[in-house]
Structure formats: structure tokens, C-alpha cells
N, C-alpha and C positions, 0 to 999 in steps of 0.2 A: 745162130748163124742173123740176127737181128742185132744182138749186142756186137758182132763183128762189123758191121753196115755201118752203125753208130760210129762207132771207134774209126772205123773209115774216112766219115762224110763232117759230124760232128762228136769230137772226140772229147768238146767239154760236159759234154754232153750224158754222156759213159755215165760218167757217175752217179749223176741224180736218177738215170733209168737205174742202174743198180740200187742204190739207194732207195729205190721204193721198189724193190725186188719181180723186178719185172721181167728177168732174169731171169727165177725161179719160179715158178708158175706154180707151187702145186699149194703154195697159201692161199689163193686164187679158189683153185678146187676146192678148197678143206670146208672152204666158204661158200663157194657154187650148187656145191651138192643138195644141201640142208634148205635152200633155198630153193632151189627145184622142185623139191619136195614141200615143197610149200603150197607152189607156186602152182603143179598142176593137180596133188590136191583138195587144193581149196577153189578152184575153178574145175572138177570131177577130165581134167584131159590138159590139154592144149590151150595156155592162157593167154591166150596170141602176142602178135609180131610184137606189139607194143610195151605192156607189160616183162614179155621175155626181155626181150631189147632193155628197159632200165633195170632192170634186176638185174640183167648181165654183168653189164654197163658200170653198173651200182656198186654191187660188189664187187670187181677186179678196179676200181677208183679208189673207193672205201681202202678197201685194204692194201693198197699202195701208200694212202695219207697213213696208213696206220704204223707201216713199216717206216717211212718216213722222219713221224714223230716216238715211235722207237726210237729209233739210231739215234735222235735226236735226243731222249735221256739217256741214252745207252753211250753218253758220247768221251765220258771220261771210263769209264770199264769195259768196251768192249776190247782194248788194246789188252788188256789183262787176260782175258780171253782166248783160249787155244781157235775155235770155231769162229769166231766174231773180229778177231786182229788184223785182216783185208777190211773189210767193210769202207765203207769209202768217207764217213767222220773220225775213224778213227786212223785210216793211213791218213788226214786229209786234205785227198781229193774232193770230197766238198765240203762246207762250212755248214757250221751252223743255222745260218741265215738262211743260206739257201736250204738249208732241209726243211725249216716253218717255212719259207713262201714254199715252198712242192708239195709240203700236207695244206695249208690253205687253198690252195688250186684249186687241188686234188679236190679235198672236199666242193669247195662251190662248185663244183661239173658236176661233182656227186650228187649234190642239192639240187641243182637247174632239170635233172631229170626227175627227183621226186617231186620237181612243179607240176611234172604233168600229168600226177595222179589224183588221188581226193585229200580232202582239209585231215581225215584220219592219220594216213601213211603217210604226211608231211609232220604231222603231230608228233610220230612214233619215231620222224629221222634225227629228233633233240636227244633224245637221252640217249638214241645209237650213238653219234657225234663226240657225246658228251665218255661215252664209254671206251671209245675210241681211241680218242685226249687221255681218258683216263690211266688204262691199263696199260704204259710201257712206264709208270710208275709209282705202282703199284706193290711189286715188289720191295719196295723198299722197306715197308710200312705193313706186310703181311707176306703169307708162307701163300698162303691163298692169293696169289696174279692168278694161276689157272681161270679159277672162278669167274673172276673176272675177263677173263678171255674168251671163257665159253659163252658169256651174257651179251661180249661185244658181236661174237661170234653167231651169236642167234640172234641179234635184231632181225636179219631179213626176215624169218616167217614170220612174226604177228606185221611187220608191213606189207610183204605177200598179203595173206591172208586180209587187208584192210586194202591192200591194193581192188582187190579183187570182188568182195560182198560186201567192204561199208562197213565192217566189223570182226573183232575179233576171236570166233569162240573162239570155248576149250579145247577143241582137239588142237586147235594153236599152238596151244600152250604147252601142252602134252608134246608134240613135236619141240617144240622150245624148250622143254628140261629132258628129251633123250640126247637134244643133239649140244645144252649143255655137261649133260656128262659123261659124252663123249670128246668133249676136246677140253676136258681135263681128264679123261686120259692119256689121247693122246700126245695133247702136251707135252705131262708124264715122261710121257717114253722121251718125249724133246730135252724135257731140265735133266732126265739124269743123263745125255749127254754131258750137259757143262756143268755137275753136280759137284767134282773135287775145285774145279777155277771158280763160283760162287761161292764154295764154302771157306775157299782161301777170302775172295774182297766184299765179303756179309752181303750175300742178291740174297734174296728169300722165296721159295718154289715149292709144290707139292713133292717136289724129290728127297726135298731135305728133311722136308714136316714126315715123310710117311719113312724115310727112311729102311731099313730091313725088310718094312713089315710094305714097300712099293711095288713089287708085284702080285701081294696078296689084293691091295688096294687095284689097283689099274685093274683084273683081273672081275672084280668086287663093282667099280665101275663100270667096266665090259656086258660083266652080268646084267645092273639096268640098264644097260642102255638096249638089250636084247629084251628085256622084261618092257618097258619104253611101247619096243617097236611092238611086239607082239597086243600091247592095250589100242593102240594105235590102227592098228590092222583089223583089232573090233567095232573101235569106233568108228572112225571112215568107211567100214563093208568095206573094206578091200576083198581080193580072191587068195587063191589058193598063189597068182604067180609072185602076189606080192612077200609071201611066205617064202618062198624059197630063191628071194633075196635077202630076205633077214639070217636063211639058213645057211647061206653065203658071209655073212658079215660073222655069222656065229664062230665058223669056219675059220677064217680071215683073225677073228680076236684066238681062238686058241692060236694059230703060227704066231701070231703077233709075244703070245705069252712063251711061248715055245721062242724066238730069237731073243727077250730079251733074257731067256736061263741064267745067262752068266756073267748081264747088266755089262757086256762091253760098248762100248762106243758108239763103235761103225755102227753093232744091230741094234743098240736101242734105235738110234737114225734110220735102222733100217725098217722097225719096228712102228714109227713116227712117217717116216712115208706110206708105208702099205694100207695107210688109212683113206686114201687115195680110192683103193679100191672099195673096202667099206661102203664107203660115199656113193661110187657110181651101183655097186651090188645094189644098193637100199632102191637109188633114185630107177634105179631098170624092175624092181619087181613091182613100184608102181606106175612104170611106163605105160609097160607090159600090161599090168593091169585093165588102165584103161582101152591099152590101143583093143582090147580082145572085149571090153564091156558092151 
């Protein structure tokens, strides 16, 4: 709907709207859920309108910037991959300079939001920026770009604790670890969609590294995520409603493994998308725990 309005009123802006994936919110949601987990646990409930707005808008802006720099890095690759052939830089609808300007502008806006918090949060935003910039290039040098992405996707967690409590306790790093493992699992499903194309063009991923062990490895990662969440429940003294959310997440993981049983592209992508509900289930467990407390 919004994309159609942009097409009608500002057609030149549409490729950059698409470049930032603002027409596809799944990436923002996968970043938001764990950031909200951290905010609610750090604050013991509602974190206040200011921090909620800063981190929600910051996540959306940072994810959009990450997409812009990712497509810039992949501008000579995307045209050879079935899933990405129609991206704006691959088709020429957007320019490389435009992508860099978009990245810089979005990150500047995100940094201005961070400046409304405290010194520790500002300092933590610097490695977050570095990870967001470096991730797209990692796939050229390592089969573990999903680990770099997991670290980038998890930086909102220590930043949330820093903004609320002015420190980063051990429980924050436990959530960081859970989210990193979760990200590697679901982004491996994503990479399984492109595996055949990536092998042809020499792009690296955990899907290629794991090979025929991909299902075993993703299931193992998901098992470790559940274990980390159970440890989180104990360390953060979360009640039964949280464990209901974790149980729902475990059931969704089982469903995802069923989806990828034949490694079909469409079903691997469905498994990736299904992780939105995993994040929502865990957040609901945390949210209702504090409501009931």
C-alpha cells in the first residue's frame, strides 16, 4: 500500500524505499523482538516511551541501513541469484552512490537517536555500526557470515540494558548469546534458499559449510537457543508465563524442521519467515510475566 503511494507520488524514491527493504518488514521484526526482550527485562516491565521509541525507531533505521550497504556490497552478485535478481541495484533502478548516501543518512539518524541516551549506550553503538557495515562483506572471506549477522542483530541487547541501567550485566550477554544462536539458525534457512546459486558464484554461508548436516546443525542451534532461554528464565526470575512462551518457541522450531525436511527453496524461506512468531512468542512470555507480577 505504502509502496504504491510512493510509486504514484515520488516514483524516483521507490527504488530506495525498496533498497532499504521498508516494503518488507520481516527483518525489522526479527531485530525488534530480542531488543524488546532486553528492554522489558532490563526495565522490569514497560521501559518508558522515550526508550521504547529510541530503540524501536533505531532498529528500523539500522536494519534499513544494513540492507542498503548489503545491496551495495552485492551489487555485482545479486543479478546472478534467482531470489535477488530484481533488487534495485541489480536492475539499475538505484545507483551505488545513492545506496551509500542512504546508508550514511539512515545511520546518522539512528546515531542521533542514540545521543538521547547515555554515554555507555553511545559507546556500544560504535561496534554496532562496525558490525552493520562489515557483515555484507563477510560472505567473501568466511563461511560464517551468519555469525557476524548474529552479532550485528544482537547489539541492541547490551545497548538496551546500558540505556536502562547504565551497565551491561551477565543476563544481557545471556540474551545476546541466545539471539546470536537463533540468528545463525534462521539465517541458515535463508541461505539454504540461495545455496545452489551461491555455490556457482563463490559466495560463502553456513548453509554451504553445513552441507548435508544443515538440518542437524540448525536443530542443534535451536536446541541451544531453548536452553539459553531456560537459563534466562532462571537468572532473570521469570515466571510460568515466560516458560509458556519458550514452549511455544520450541514447538515452532519443530515446525520449521518439518518445513525444511526436503530442503525445498520455498519451504526453507517459509521456515525463515516463521521465526517472526518465535520472537513474538518469547516476547509475549516476558510481557505477560511483568503484567502479572
